[in-house]
C-alpha positions as CSV (number, residue, x, y, z in Angstrom):
1,M,-27.0,77.4,-72.0
2,E,-25.1,74.6,-74.0
3,P,-23.0,72.3,-71.8
4,Y,-21.7,70.5,-74.6
5,K,-20.5,73.0,-76.6
6,N,-17.1,73.5,-74.6
7,F,-16.6,69.8,-75.1
8,F,-17.2,69.9,-78.6
9,R,-14.2,72.7,-78.6
10,H,-12.0,70.9,-76.6
11,W,-12.1,68.0,-78.7
12,G,-11.7,70.0,-81.7
13,N,-7.8,70.7,-80.1
14,V,-7.5,66.9,-79.2
15,H,-8.2,65.9,-82.7
16,N,-6.0,68.9,-84.0
17,I,-3.3,67.3,-82.3
18,T,-3.9,64.0,-83.2
19,T,-4.1,65.0,-87.2
20,K,-0.6,66.6,-86.3
21,V,1.1,63.4,-84.8
22,M,-0.3,61.5,-88.1
23,K,1.0,63.8,-90.5
24,L,4.6,63.1,-88.6
25,F,4.6,59.4,-89.8
26,P,6.4,59.1,-93.4
27,E,4.6,57.1,-95.9
28,D,7.5,54.3,-95.8
29,K,6.8,54.2,-91.8
30,K,3.0,53.3,-92.1
31,D,3.7,49.6,-91.7
32,F,5.5,49.7,-88.8
33,K,4.6,48.2,-85.6
34,P,6.8,47.3,-82.0
35,A,5.8,44.1,-81.9
36,E,3.5,41.4,-83.3
37,P,0.6,41.1,-82.9
38,M,-0.2,45.3,-82.7
39,M,-1.7,47.0,-85.3
40,T,0.4,49.0,-88.1
41,A,0.7,52.7,-87.5
42,M,-1.7,52.7,-90.5
43,E,-4.1,50.2,-89.0
44,L,-3.8,52.1,-85.5
45,M,-4.8,55.7,-87.8
46,K,-7.8,53.4,-89.5
47,H,-9.1,52.3,-86.4
48,I,-9.5,55.9,-84.7
49,A,-10.9,57.3,-87.7
50,T,-13.4,54.6,-88.4
51,V,-14.7,53.8,-84.5
52,E,-15.0,57.9,-84.4
53,K,-17.3,57.5,-87.7
54,T,-19.1,54.4,-86.4
55,F,-20.1,56.0,-83.3
56,L,-21.3,59.2,-85.3
57,E,-23.3,56.9,-87.6
58,S,-25.0,55.3,-84.4
59,C,-25.8,59.0,-83.4
60,K,-27.7,59.5,-86.4
61,K,-29.6,56.5,-87.2
62,G,-30.7,55.7,-83.2
63,S,-28.7,52.3,-82.7
64,I,-25.5,50.8,-83.1
65,E,-24.6,47.1,-83.8
66,Y,-21.4,45.3,-83.7
67,D,-21.8,44.8,-87.3
68,D,-21.4,48.6,-88.2
69,F,-17.8,48.6,-87.2
70,G,-17.4,46.4,-90.2
71,K,-19.5,48.4,-92.1
72,Y,-18.0,52.0,-91.6
73,G,-14.6,50.4,-91.0
74,K,-14.1,49.9,-94.6
75,I,-11.3,52.2,-96.2
76,D,-10.3,51.4,-99.2
77,F,-7.1,53.6,-99.6
78,D,-4.2,52.8,-98.4
79,D,-1.9,56.1,-98.0
80,L,-1.6,58.1,-95.3
81,K,-2.9,61.4,-96.9
82,S,-6.3,60.1,-97.9
83,L,-6.7,58.3,-94.3
84,I,-6.0,61.8,-92.9
85,D,-8.0,63.2,-95.3
86,Y,-10.7,60.8,-94.1
87,F,-10.1,61.4,-90.5
88,E,-10.6,65.2,-90.6
89,K,-13.8,64.9,-92.8
90,T,-15.1,62.4,-90.4
91,H,-14.8,64.9,-87.7
92,K,-16.0,67.9,-89.2
93,E,-19.3,65.4,-90.0
94,V,-19.3,65.4,-85.6
95,D,-19.0,69.1,-85.5
96,A,-21.9,69.8,-88.2
97,Y,-24.1,66.8,-86.5
98,Y,-23.4,68.6,-83.0
99,S,-24.4,71.9,-84.8
100,Q,-27.3,70.5,-86.3
101,V,-28.9,69.0,-83.3
102,G,-27.5,70.8,-80.4
103,D,-27.4,69.9,-76.6
104,K,-30.7,68.6,-76.9
105,G,-29.6,65.9,-79.4
106,M,-26.9,64.7,-77.1
107,E,-29.7,63.5,-75.0
108,K,-31.3,61.2,-77.5
109,I,-31.1,57.7,-76.5
110,I,-29.1,55.2,-79.1
111,K,-29.9,51.5,-78.5
112,T,-26.4,49.4,-78.4
113,P,-25.8,45.8,-77.8
114,W,-24.3,47.0,-74.7
115,G,-27.3,48.9,-73.3
116,D,-29.2,52.5,-74.3
117,S,-27.2,55.4,-73.7
118,P,-27.1,58.8,-74.6
119,A,-25.6,60.2,-77.9
120,F,-23.4,62.2,-76.0
121,H,-22.0,58.9,-74.3
122,Q,-21.4,57.3,-77.8
123,L,-19.6,60.8,-79.0
124,S,-17.5,61.0,-75.9
125,G,-16.5,57.4,-75.9
126,A,-15.1,58.1,-79.7
127,Y,-13.2,61.0,-78.1
128,D,-12.0,58.9,-75.1
129,H,-11.0,56.1,-77.9
130,E,-9.2,58.7,-79.9
131,W,-6.5,59.7,-76.8
132,H,-6.3,56.3,-75.9
133,H,-4.8,55.2,-79.2
134,R,-3.1,58.5,-80.1
135,G,-1.0,57.7,-76.9
136,Q,-0.1,54.4,-78.8
137,L,1.1,56.6,-82.0
138,Y,3.2,58.8,-79.4
139,V,5.2,55.4,-78.4
140,Y,5.3,54.2,-82.3
141,S,6.7,58.0,-83.3
142,R,9.0,58.2,-80.5
143,L,10.7,54.6,-81.7
144,L,11.1,55.7,-84.8
145,G,13.0,58.8,-83.7
146,I,10.1,61.1,-84.8
147,E,9.2,63.9,-81.8
148,P,5.5,63.9,-81.3
149,P,3.8,67.2,-80.5
150,F,3.4,68.4,-76.9
151,V,0.4,66.3,-75.7
152,F,-1.6,69.8,-74.6
153,D,-0.5,71.8,-77.5
154,Y,-3.9,73.5,-78.0
155,P,-4.4,76.8,-79.8
156,Q,-4.0,80.1,-77.2
């Protein structure tokens, strides 16, 4: 039995919709933000991608420090296509990590500044984080007159 398998399949569906939303933004709108001091669309997308990468790396090494967010949060490109490619690549790394460690690996304890917790908590935190900020991208897109995909546009 693999109790986490359905979670990772579901996260893949969520990730695909987040990617669809990101792809809707034209390059000339990547610096849009509804108000100060909010992040631009591009900054928000980078934030989603780099937090996922940071939590994945914490699972691999068994710990996370606040500095890791800066370490894995450095993205040198500034075009949407490269960012989306990075986001998709990172999520494939998450899937590969789960395939490698399986359910047993999800129970591995990760040392964190906010208390030790299983690897699954790190990755499910990245999932929650993605949902939260995807909601912001929906608002940004609607303010720009761009219709986002249905929130549950999962494959049949």
